[in-house]
C-alpha positions in Angstrom: 128.0 79.2 -91.5 129.3 77.6 -88.4 127.4 77.9 -85.1 129.4 79.8 -82.5 128.5 78.9 -79.0 129.7 82.3 -77.8 126.7 83.9 -79.5 124.1 81.9 -77.7 123.9 84.4 -74.8 123.2 87.2 -77.2 120.4 85.2 -78.9 118.8 84.3 -75.6 119.0 88.0 -74.5 117.5 89.1 -77.8 114.5 86.8 -77.3 114.0 88.4 -73.9 114.2 91.9 -75.5 111.6 90.9 -78.1 109.3 89.7 -75.3 109.9 93.0 -73.4 108.8 95.0 -76.5 105.7 92.7 -76.8 104.9 93.3 -73.1 105.2 97.1 -73.6 102.8 96.9 -76.6 100.3 94.8 -74.7 100.5 97.2 -71.8 99.8 100.1 -74.0 96.8 98.4 -75.6 95.4 97.3 -72.3 95.8 100.8 -70.9 94.0 102.3 -73.8 91.2 99.7 -73.3 91.0 100.5 -69.6 90.6 104.2 -70.4 87.9 103.4 -73.0 86.0 101.1 -70.7 86.1 103.7 -67.9 84.9 106.4 -70.3 81.9 104.2 -71.3 81.0 104.0 -67.6 81.2 107.8 -67.3 84.4 107.7 -65.2 88.0 108.5 -66.0 91.4 107.5 -64.8 91.6 110.6 -62.7 88.8 109.3 -60.6 91.2 106.6 -59.4 94.0 109.2 -58.8 95.9 108.0 -61.9 97.3 110.3 -64.5 96.8 108.8 -68.0 100.4 109.8 -68.9 101.6 107.2 -66.3 100.2 104.4 -68.4 102.0 105.6 -71.5 105.2 106.2 -69.6 105.3 102.5 -68.7 105.2 101.7 -72.4 108.0 104.1 -73.2 110.1 102.8 -70.3 109.9 99.3 -71.7 110.9 100.5 -75.1 113.8 102.6 -73.7 115.1 99.6 -71.7 114.7 97.3 -74.7 116.7 99.8 -76.8 119.5 99.8 -74.3 119.5 96.0 -74.1 119.6 95.8 -77.9 122.7 98.1 -77.8 124.3 95.7 -75.4 123.4 92.7 -77.7 124.9 94.5 -80.7 128.0 95.4 -78.8 128.4 91.7 -77.7 127.5 90.2 -81.0 129.1 92.5 -83.6 131.9 94.2 -81.8 132.9 91.0 -80.0 132.9 92.7 -76.6 130.8 90.0 -74.9 131.6 91.2 -71.4 130.3 94.7 -72.0 127.2 93.6 -73.9 126.5 90.9 -71.4 126.8 93.3 -68.5 124.3 95.7 -70.1 121.8 92.8 -70.7 122.1 91.6 -67.1 121.7 95.2 -65.8 118.6 95.8 -67.9 117.2 92.4 -66.9 117.6 93.2 -63.2 115.9 96.6 -63.7 113.0 95.0 -65.5 112.8 92.3 -62.9 112.7 94.8 -60.0 110.3 97.4 -61.5 108.2 95.0 -63.5 107.7 92.1 -61.2 108.7 93.0 -57.6 107.5 96.6 -57.5 104.1 97.3 -59.2 103.4 101.1 -59.3 99.7 101.0 -58.5 96.8 98.7 -58.3 93.3 99.9 -59.5 90.2 98.1 -58.3 87.3 99.0 -60.5 84.9 96.8 -58.6 81.6 98.8 -58.9 81.7 99.8 -62.6 83.9 97.2 -64.4 84.5 94.4 -61.8 88.2 93.8 -62.5 91.5 94.7 -61.0 94.2 96.4 -63.1 97.8 96.4 -62.0 99.9 99.3 -63.4 103.5 98.3 -63.6 106.4 100.8 -63.9 107.9 98.5 -66.6 105.5 96.0 -68.2 106.8 92.4 -68.3 105.7 89.0 -69.4 107.5 87.5 -66.3 110.0 85.5 -68.4 111.7 88.3 -70.3 113.9 89.6 -67.5 115.1 86.1 -66.7 116.0 85.5 -70.4 117.9 88.8 -70.5 119.8 88.0 -67.3 120.7 84.4 -68.4 121.6 85.6 -71.9 123.8 88.4 -70.5 125.4 86.1 -68.0 126.2 83.6 -70.8 127.7 86.3 -72.9 129.9 87.4 -70.0 130.9 83.8 -69.3 131.9 83.1 -72.9 133.5 86.6 -73.1 135.7 85.8 -70.2 136.7 82.5 -71.7 137.6 84.1 -75.0 139.7 86.7 -73.2 141.5 83.9 -71.3 142.5 82.1 -74.6 
């Protein structure tokens, strides 16, 4: 099987999507751990003005965005529409970058009982996954434009 350089963008974006899914799972596990730790101290998330559903919504947001990015990767890789698939990956990467890195939803300081700070993000991220999705999508768009020009 011959290596096709047009597919490298899809592969890079797929690595970013896998990292986004891992970040969502880590976020869900740490949210459940935070809730359990607070319950051991006799407190709850509602004492910090946080609804427990907000933590689970962040997990589902990351999974939903990952699914849309996977659709973009499949469109670019299988249907050979690199521009469309690349655009979807760039768009999802920008959304994850904004809501995951720039705009945290809430910061919890549990100083008296647990002595740590917990940052709730609207979309969990490992800080490198949005960049991989943006670069992978941009490469797909670049190579898609070159194949259209041929």
